[in-house]
C-alpha positions as CSV (number, residue, x, y, z in Angstrom):
1,X,40.4,28.9,7.6
2,X,38.7,28.6,11.0
3,X,36.7,25.6,12.0
4,X,33.7,25.3,14.2
5,X,34.4,22.7,16.9
6,X,31.3,20.6,17.3
7,X,30.6,16.9,17.8
8,X,30.9,15.0,14.5
9,X,27.8,13.7,12.9
10,X,26.8,12.2,9.6
11,X,25.8,14.8,7.0
12,X,22.7,14.2,4.9
13,X,23.5,12.6,1.6
14,X,22.3,15.6,-0.4
15,X,24.6,17.9,1.6
16,X,27.5,15.6,1.0
17,X,27.0,15.7,-2.7
18,X,26.6,19.5,-2.6
19,X,29.8,20.0,-0.7
20,X,31.7,17.6,-2.9
21,X,30.6,19.5,-5.9
22,X,31.8,22.8,-4.4
23,X,35.1,21.3,-3.4
24,X,35.7,19.9,-6.9
25,X,34.8,23.3,-8.4
26,X,37.3,25.0,-6.0
27,X,40.0,22.5,-6.9
28,X,39.5,23.0,-10.6
29,X,39.8,26.8,-10.2
30,X,43.0,26.3,-8.2
31,X,44.5,24.0,-10.9
32,X,43.5,26.5,-13.6
33,X,45.1,29.4,-11.6
34,X,48.4,27.4,-11.4
35,X,48.4,27.6,-15.2
36,X,47.0,31.1,-15.5
37,X,47.9,32.9,-12.2
38,X,47.1,36.4,-13.7
39,X,43.6,35.5,-14.9
40,X,41.4,37.8,-12.8
41,X,38.2,36.0,-13.9
42,X,39.5,32.8,-12.3
43,X,40.3,34.6,-9.1
44,X,36.8,36.1,-9.1
45,X,35.3,32.7,-9.8
46,X,37.3,31.2,-6.9
47,X,36.3,34.1,-4.6
48,X,32.6,33.5,-5.5
49,X,32.9,29.8,-4.7
50,X,34.5,30.6,-1.3
51,X,31.8,33.1,-0.5
52,X,29.0,30.8,-1.5
53,X,30.5,28.0,0.6
54,X,30.9,30.5,3.5
55,X,27.2,31.3,3.3
56,X,26.1,27.7,3.2
57,X,24.5,26.8,6.5
58,X,25.4,23.2,6.1
59,X,29.1,24.0,6.0
60,X,31.2,23.9,9.2
61,X,34.0,26.2,8.0
62,X,34.6,29.9,7.5
63,X,35.8,30.9,4.0
64,X,35.2,34.7,4.0
65,X,38.9,35.6,4.3
66,X,39.7,33.2,1.4
67,X,37.1,34.9,-0.7
68,X,38.4,38.3,0.0
69,X,42.0,37.2,-0.7
70,X,40.9,35.9,-4.2
71,X,39.0,39.1,-5.0
72,X,42.0,41.2,-4.0
73,X,44.3,39.1,-6.2
74,X,41.8,39.8,-9.1
75,X,41.9,43.5,-8.2
76,X,45.7,43.6,-8.5
77,X,45.3,42.5,-12.0
78,X,42.3,44.7,-12.9
79,X,42.7,47.7,-10.6
80,X,39.9,49.7,-12.3
81,X,37.2,47.0,-12.1
82,X,34.1,48.3,-10.4
83,X,32.8,44.7,-10.2
84,X,35.8,43.6,-8.1
85,X,35.5,46.5,-5.7
86,X,31.8,45.6,-5.4
87,X,32.6,42.0,-4.6
88,X,35.2,42.9,-2.0
89,X,32.8,45.3,-0.4
90,X,30.1,42.7,-0.3
91,X,32.5,40.2,1.3
92,X,33.6,42.7,3.9
93,X,29.9,43.2,4.6
94,X,29.4,39.5,5.3
95,X,32.6,39.5,7.4
96,X,31.1,42.3,9.5
97,X,33.7,45.0,8.7
98,X,31.1,47.6,7.7
99,X,33.5,50.6,7.4
100,X,35.7,48.7,4.9
101,X,32.6,47.5,3.1
102,X,31.5,51.1,2.7
103,X,35.0,52.2,1.4
104,X,35.1,49.4,-1.2
105,X,31.5,49.9,-2.3
106,X,32.1,53.6,-2.7
107,X,35.2,52.8,-4.8
108,X,33.0,50.5,-7.0
109,X,30.6,53.4,-7.5
110,X,33.4,55.8,-8.2
111,X,34.6,53.4,-11.0
112,X,31.1,52.9,-12.3
113,X,28.4,55.3,-11.0
114,X,25.7,53.1,-12.5
115,X,26.6,49.9,-10.5
116,X,23.2,49.2,-9.1
117,X,24.4,46.1,-7.1
118,X,27.1,48.2,-5.3
119,X,24.4,50.8,-4.4
120,X,22.2,48.1,-3.1
121,X,24.8,46.5,-0.8
122,X,25.9,50.0,0.3
123,X,22.2,50.6,1.3
124,X,22.2,47.3,3.3
125,X,25.5,48.3,5.0
126,X,24.2,51.7,5.9
127,X,21.0,50.0,7.3
128,X,23.2,47.7,9.5
129,X,24.9,50.8,10.9
130,X,21.5,52.5,11.4
131,X,22.4,55.3,9.0
132,X,18.8,55.2,7.6
133,X,18.9,58.4,5.6
134,X,22.1,57.3,3.7
135,X,20.6,53.8,3.2
136,X,17.5,55.3,1.6
137,X,19.6,57.4,-0.8
138,X,21.7,54.5,-1.8
139,X,18.7,52.2,-2.3
140,X,17.1,54.9,-4.5
141,X,20.3,55.0,-6.6
142,X,20.2,51.3,-7.0
143,X,16.6,51.4,-8.2
144,X,17.5,54.3,-10.6
145,X,20.1,52.2,-12.5
146,X,18.2,48.9,-12.4
147,X,14.5,49.9,-12.5
148,X,12.6,46.8,-13.4
149,X,15.0,44.1,-12.0
150,X,15.5,45.4,-8.5
151,X,13.0,43.8,-6.2
152,X,15.5,43.7,-3.3
153,X,16.1,47.4,-3.4
154,X,12.4,48.2,-3.5
155,X,11.8,45.8,-0.6
156,X,14.6,47.5,1.4
157,X,13.1,50.9,0.8
158,X,9.7,49.5,1.9
159,X,11.3,48.4,5.2
160,X,13.2,51.6,5.7
161,X,10.1,53.8,5.1
162,X,8.0,51.5,7.3
163,X,10.5,51.7,10.2
164,X,11.1,55.4,9.8
165,X,10.9,57.1,13.2
166,X,9.4,60.2,11.6
167,X,6.8,58.3,9.6
168,X,3.7,60.3,8.5
169,X,1.0,59.7,6.0
170,X,3.2,60.5,3.0
171,X,5.9,58.2,4.2
172,X,3.4,55.5,4.8
173,X,2.2,55.8,1.2
174,X,5.7,55.6,0.0
175,X,6.3,52.5,2.0
176,X,3.2,50.7,0.5
177,X,4.2,51.8,-3.0
178,X,7.7,50.3,-2.6
179,X,6.2,47.1,-1.3
180,X,4.0,46.8,-4.4
181,X,7.0,47.5,-6.7
182,X,9.0,44.8,-4.9
183,X,6.3,42.3,-5.6
184,X,5.9,43.4,-9.3
185,X,9.6,43.3,-10.0
186,X,10.3,40.1,-8.1
187,X,10.0,37.7,-11.1
188,X,12.7,39.7,-13.0
189,X,15.2,39.9,-10.1
190,X,17.4,36.8,-10.2
191,X,19.2,37.6,-6.9
192,X,15.9,38.3,-5.1
193,X,14.6,34.9,-6.3
194,X,17.8,33.2,-5.0
195,X,17.4,34.9,-1.7
196,X,13.8,33.8,-1.3
197,X,14.8,30.2,-2.3
198,X,17.5,30.2,0.3
199,X,15.1,31.6,2.9
200,X,12.5,28.9,2.0
201,X,15.1,26.2,2.5
202,X,15.1,27.2,6.2
203,X,11.6,25.9,6.5
204,X,13.0,22.4,6.9
205,X,14.0,23.5,10.4
206,X,10.4,24.5,11.4
207,X,9.6,21.1,12.9
208,X,12.7,21.4,15.1
209,X,11.7,24.9,16.2
210,X,8.1,23.9,17.0
211,X,9.2,20.9,19.0
212,X,11.9,22.8,20.9
213,X,9.3,25.6,21.6
214,X,7.0,22.9,23.0
215,X,9.7,21.6,25.2
216,X,10.4,25.1,26.5
217,X,6.7,25.6,27.3
218,X,6.6,22.5,29.4
219,X,9.9,23.5,31.1
220,X,11.8,20.5,29.5
221,X,14.8,22.7,28.7
222,X,17.1,19.8,28.6
223,X,15.1,18.2,25.8
224,X,15.1,21.5,23.9
225,X,18.9,21.8,24.3
226,X,19.5,18.3,23.0
227,X,17.4,19.0,20.0
228,X,19.2,22.2,19.2
229,X,22.6,20.5,19.5
230,X,21.6,17.7,17.2
231,X,20.3,20.2,14.6
232,X,23.4,22.3,14.8
233,X,25.5,19.2,14.1
234,X,23.6,18.9,10.8
235,X,23.6,22.6,9.9
236,X,26.5,24.2,11.8
237,X,26.1,27.4,9.8
238,X,22.5,28.1,10.7
239,X,23.1,31.0,13.1
240,X,19.6,31.3,14.8
241,X,20.1,27.9,16.4
242,X,23.0,29.1,18.4
243,X,21.0,32.0,19.8
244,X,18.1,29.7,20.7
245,X,20.5,27.3,22.3
246,X,22.0,30.2,24.3
247,X,18.5,31.3,25.4
248,X,17.8,27.8,26.7
249,X,21.0,27.7,28.6
250,X,20.3,31.2,30.0
251,X,16.9,30.2,31.2
252,X,18.5,27.4,33.1
253,X,21.0,29.7,34.7
254,X,24.0,28.1,32.8
255,X,25.6,31.5,32.0
256,X,28.9,30.2,30.7
257,X,27.2,27.8,28.2
258,X,24.8,30.6,27.1
259,X,27.7,33.0,26.6
260,X,29.6,30.4,24.5
261,X,26.6,29.9,22.2
262,X,26.1,33.7,21.7
263,X,29.7,34.1,20.9
264,X,29.5,31.3,18.4
265,X,26.6,33.1,16.7
266,X,28.6,36.3,16.6
267,X,31.6,34.5,15.2
268,X,29.5,33.1,12.4
269,X,27.7,36.5,11.9
270,X,29.6,39.4,13.3
271,X,26.6,41.6,12.7
272,X,24.2,39.4,14.6
273,X,22.5,42.1,16.8
274,X,20.2,39.8,18.7
275,X,23.2,37.7,19.7
276,X,25.1,40.7,21.0
277,X,22.0,41.8,22.9
278,X,21.5,38.4,24.5
279,X,25.3,38.2,25.3
280,X,25.1,41.5,27.2
281,X,22.0,40.2,29.1
282,X,23.9,37.0,30.0
283,X,26.9,39.0,31.3
284,X,24.5,41.2,33.2
285,X,22.7,38.4,34.8
286,X,26.0,36.8,35.7
287,X,27.0,40.0,37.4
288,X,29.9,40.7,34.9
289,X,29.0,44.3,34.3
290,X,32.4,45.1,32.7
291,X,31.9,42.6,29.9
292,X,28.2,43.6,29.5
293,X,29.4,47.2,29.1
294,X,32.1,46.1,26.6
295,X,29.4,44.3,24.6
296,X,27.1,47.3,24.4
297,X,30.1,49.4,23.3
298,X,30.6,47.0,20.4
299,X,27.0,47.3,19.6
300,X,27.2,51.0,19.5
301,X,30.2,50.9,17.2
302,X,28.1,48.8,14.8
303,X,24.9,50.8,15.2
304,X,25.8,54.1,16.8
305,X,22.3,55.7,16.4
306,X,20.2,53.1,18.2
307,X,19.0,54.8,21.4
308,X,18.3,51.6,23.3
309,X,21.9,50.6,23.3
310,X,22.9,53.9,24.9
311,X,20.2,53.7,27.5
312,X,21.1,50.1,28.4
313,X,24.8,51.1,28.6
314,X,23.8,54.0,30.9
315,X,21.9,51.6,33.2
316,X,25.0,49.5,33.5
317,X,27.2,52.5,34.3
318,X,24.6,53.6,36.9
319,X,24.8,50.1,38.5
320,X,28.5,50.4,38.7
321,X,28.3,53.9,40.3
322,X,29.9,55.6,37.3
323,X,27.3,58.4,37.2
324,X,29.0,60.8,34.9
325,X,29.3,58.1,32.2
326,X,25.7,57.1,32.8
327,X,24.5,60.7,32.4
328,X,26.4,61.1,29.1
329,X,24.8,57.9,27.7
330,X,21.3,58.9,28.9
331,X,21.7,62.3,27.2
332,X,22.8,60.6,23.9
333,X,19.8,58.2,24.1
334,X,17.4,61.2,24.6
335,X,19.0,63.0,21.6
336,X,18.6,59.9,19.3
337,X,15.1,58.7,20.1
338,X,12.2,60.7,18.6
339,X,9.6,58.6,20.5
340,X,8.2,60.9,23.0
341,X,7.0,58.4,25.6
342,X,10.3,56.4,25.6
343,X,12.4,59.6,25.6
344,X,10.3,60.9,28.5
345,X,11.1,57.8,30.6
346,X,14.8,58.2,29.9
347,X,14.6,62.0,30.7
348,X,13.0,61.1,34.1
349,X,15.7,58.5,34.7
350,X,18.3,61.1,33.9
351,X,16.6,63.5,36.3
352,X,16.7,60.9,39.1
353,X,20.5,60.4,38.5
354,X,21.1,64.2,38.8
355,X,18.9,64.5,41.9
356,X,20.0,61.4,43.9
357,X,23.6,60.9,42.8
358,X,24.9,64.1,41.3
359,X,23.2,66.5,43.7
360,X,22.6,68.7,40.8
361,X,19.0,69.8,41.4
362,X,18.9,72.4,38.6
363,X,19.9,69.7,36.1
364,X,17.3,67.3,37.6
365,X,14.5,69.9,37.4
366,X,15.5,70.6,33.8
367,X,15.4,66.9,32.9
368,X,12.0,66.4,34.5
369,X,10.6,69.5,32.7
370,X,11.9,68.1,29.4
371,X,10.0,64.9,30.2
372,X,6.9,67.0,31.0
373,X,6.9,68.7,27.6
374,X,6.8,65.2,26.0
375,X,4.3,63.5,28.2
376,X,2.4,66.0,30.3
377,X,-0.1,63.3,31.3
378,X,2.5,61.3,33.1
379,X,1.8,61.7,36.9
380,X,5.2,60.3,37.8
381,X,6.8,63.4,36.3
382,X,4.9,65.7,38.6
383,X,5.9,63.6,41.6
384,X,9.6,63.7,40.6
385,X,9.6,67.3,39.7
386,X,7.9,68.3,42.9
387,X,10.4,66.3,44.9
388,X,13.3,68.1,43.1
389,X,11.8,71.5,43.9
390,X,11.3,70.4,47.5
391,X,14.9,69.3,47.8
392,X,15.9,72.7,46.4
393,X,13.7,74.3,49.1
394,X,11.7,75.9,46.4
395,X,8.4,75.1,48.2
396,X,6.2,77.4,46.1
397,X,7.1,75.7,42.9
398,X,6.8,72.2,44.5
399,X,3.3,73.2,45.8
400,X,2.3,74.3,42.3
401,X,3.5,71.1,40.7
402,X,1.6,68.9,43.2
403,X,-1.6,70.9,42.8
404,X,-1.4,70.6,39.1
405,X,-0.9,66.9,39.4
406,X,-4.0,66.6,41.6
407,X,-6.0,68.3,38.8
408,X,-5.1,65.3,36.6
409,X,-5.5,62.6,39.3
410,X,-7.2,63.9,42.5
411,X,-7.3,60.4,44.1
412,X,-3.5,59.8,43.7
413,X,-2.4,58.8,47.2
414,X,1.3,59.4,46.6
415,X,0.7,63.0,45.5
416,X,-1.4,63.7,48.6
417,X,1.4,62.2,50.7
418,X,4.1,64.3,49.1
419,X,1.9,67.4,49.4
420,X,1.4,66.6,53.1
421,X,5.2,66.3,53.6
422,X,5.5,69.7,51.9
423,X,2.9,71.3,54.2
424,X,4.6,69.7,57.2
425,X,8.0,71.1,56.2
426,X,6.4,74.6,55.9
427,X,4.9,74.2,59.3
428,X,1.3,73.9,58.1
429,X,0.4,71.0,60.4
430,X,-3.3,71.1,59.9
431,X,-2.9,71.0,56.1
432,X,-0.4,68.2,56.4
433,X,-2.8,66.1,58.5
434,X,-5.5,66.7,56.0
435,X,-3.4,65.5,53.1
436,X,-2.0,62.5,55.0
437,X,-5.6,61.4,55.8
438,X,-6.5,61.8,52.1
439,X,-3.5,59.7,51.2
440,X,-4.7,57.0,53.6
441,X,-8.2,57.3,52.3
442,X,-7.1,56.6,48.7
443,X,-4.6,53.9,49.7
444,X,-5.5,52.1,52.9
445,X,-2.2,50.3,53.0
446,X,0.0,53.4,52.6
447,X,2.7,52.6,55.3
448,X,4.6,55.9,54.8
449,X,1.5,58.0,55.2
450,X,0.5,56.2,58.5
451,X,4.1,56.6,59.8
452,X,4.4,60.3,59.0
453,X,1.0,61.1,60.3
454,X,1.9,59.3,63.5
455,X,5.1,61.4,63.9
456,X,3.0,64.6,63.6
457,X,0.6,63.3,66.4
458,X,3.5,62.2,68.5
459,X,6.0,65.0,68.2
460,X,3.9,68.0,67.2
461,X,0.6,67.4,68.9
462,X,1.6,65.1,71.8
463,X,-1.2,62.7,71.2
464,X,0.7,59.5,72.1
465,X,-2.1,56.9,71.8
466,X,-3.2,58.2,68.4
467,X,0.4,58.0,67.3
468,X,0.7,54.4,68.6
469,X,-2.3,53.4,66.6
470,X,-0.9,54.9,63.4
471,X,2.6,53.4,63.9
472,X,1.0,50.0,64.5
473,X,-1.0,50.3,61.3
474,X,2.1,51.4,59.4
475,X,4.1,48.3,60.7
476,X,1.1,46.1,59.9
477,X,1.0,47.4,56.3
478,X,4.8,46.9,55.9
479,X,6.4,44.6,58.5
480,X,9.8,45.4,57.0
481,X,9.4,49.1,57.6
482,X,12.2,49.8,60.2
483,X,11.1,53.4,60.7
484,X,7.6,52.4,61.8
485,X,9.0,50.0,64.4
486,X,11.4,52.7,65.6
487,X,8.8,55.3,66.0
488,X,6.4,52.9,67.7
489,X,9.2,52.1,70.2
490,X,9.6,55.9,70.8
491,X,5.8,56.2,71.5
492,X,5.7,53.1,73.7
493,X,8.6,54.5,75.7
494,X,6.6,57.5,76.6
495,X,3.8,55.4,78.1
496,X,6.4,53.6,80.2
497,X,6.6,50.1,78.7
498,X,10.4,49.9,78.4
499,X,10.6,46.2,77.8
500,X,8.2,46.4,74.8
501,X,10.0,49.4,73.5
502,X,13.3,47.5,73.7
503,X,11.8,44.7,71.6
504,X,10.6,47.1,69.0
505,X,14.0,48.9,68.8
506,X,15.6,45.5,68.3
507,X,13.2,44.7,65.5
508,X,13.9,48.1,63.9
509,X,17.7,47.4,64.3
510,X,17.5,44.0,62.6
511,X,15.4,45.3,59.7
512,X,17.6,48.4,59.3
513,X,20.6,46.2,58.6
514,X,18.9,45.4,55.3
515,X,17.0,48.6,54.5
516,X,19.4,51.2,55.9
517,X,16.5,53.7,56.6
518,X,17.9,54.9,60.0
519,X,21.3,55.9,61.3
520,X,22.2,52.7,63.3
521,X,23.7,54.9,66.1
522,X,20.3,56.5,66.6
523,X,18.8,53.1,67.4
524,X,21.7,52.1,69.7
525,X,21.4,55.4,71.6
526,X,17.7,54.9,72.1
527,X,18.2,51.3,73.4
528,X,20.9,52.5,75.8
529,X,18.7,55.4,77.0
530,X,15.9,53.0,78.0
531,X,17.9,51.6,80.9
532,X,20.4,54.3,81.7
């Protein structure tokens, strides 16, 4: 058996008595088995004791493997027992091996197709894997064979219907009906009562949680951490405390300590989804993208149909520059998520990857158009789609997209700026000036619009003083805009102030080392040309 390594502390007297009682019961079973090694009931009893002790939050040891071993010994004696298959399946569920749990539970049902408990645990297992349709079917079967003593199955159906992605009025009514049945049948469901009693026992930790929350609010994270550690010493099996302790460490930037606590939570409960999520976040903030990716892969193995996991994994692949893998995960996320707004955002992200990193403009346009069909009111889609058409040199479609966007939001400065750039590229200088002026009208601090308009006045119309005014305004709006300083230097050069131009080129060069807006050689050439 594995032991949790923590600082020793005095157990409460009641917990000492409880653990002594369990130990004595286990010892009695072991002694009886020495006399009757082929008694499957004794093996089952011992397995039940190990499992109960494993689930005890005040216990510092893991006994799930011992429970499974005893159940398997019982199975060797009674190979056709549906009950034993069910117990092994339930133990595998608690261990976190969901595929094995499903196999054993199906065997239990094969041996007895009216085993309501096996159907219920099978439904819980499917729920953990995010196989919601299968979970609903199994829960219904559980209710079918234990109609008036199955509050747990009714409550599970209530949660499954409530969380259904395709919920409509009928499903909503089903959800409320199952909730009512779970309440009405609760007094007759012994296991549901035991579950509620165990849940209520956790209320003893509420003062600790409230106090630690207070410490966190006043930024006394050290106090919260000390409180969590002391409580964990008393209840080493209470998994949420490890996640909370990990969160406190993470907030302090103690990544390794946070990772240790999240791993401890996962070790105690291998299906602890929040712990996996936070562990991935800790790795990501630490800059360990490979381990963050590995963690999301594990999450996807547990719950393969959760779109968030795929999109987060895609983001990590994108950060690492593995664009093909990122695209594949974004596509999976889009396929899985029926929420139109969320899926639209992912589709736009996918389009950006195609456009900027894959140079696949057709695929980018397709992704943006898919986003448009889901959220046609989203202005960003028009901006991105118009940009993709422009990059493809399909100016007519780009123009149509921008005009359609202006019908929805006529005062959107960014759309006017993009439309101006499009007119400029087509040689329609007057239209470009008009649109840039509108962009500036609707956003007085639009640095790009000032700069681009300045370039038109400088290079196309030869109005140097007007261009200088615009470049200065652009640099004033954004002092870290290298291109504005560069263009201002070009204009200043024309009026003959080479010293001032050199200073501006140097500023542009310094900023450009960070922003990478301009080819560094262009700046160097301009500086050299000043005094050649």
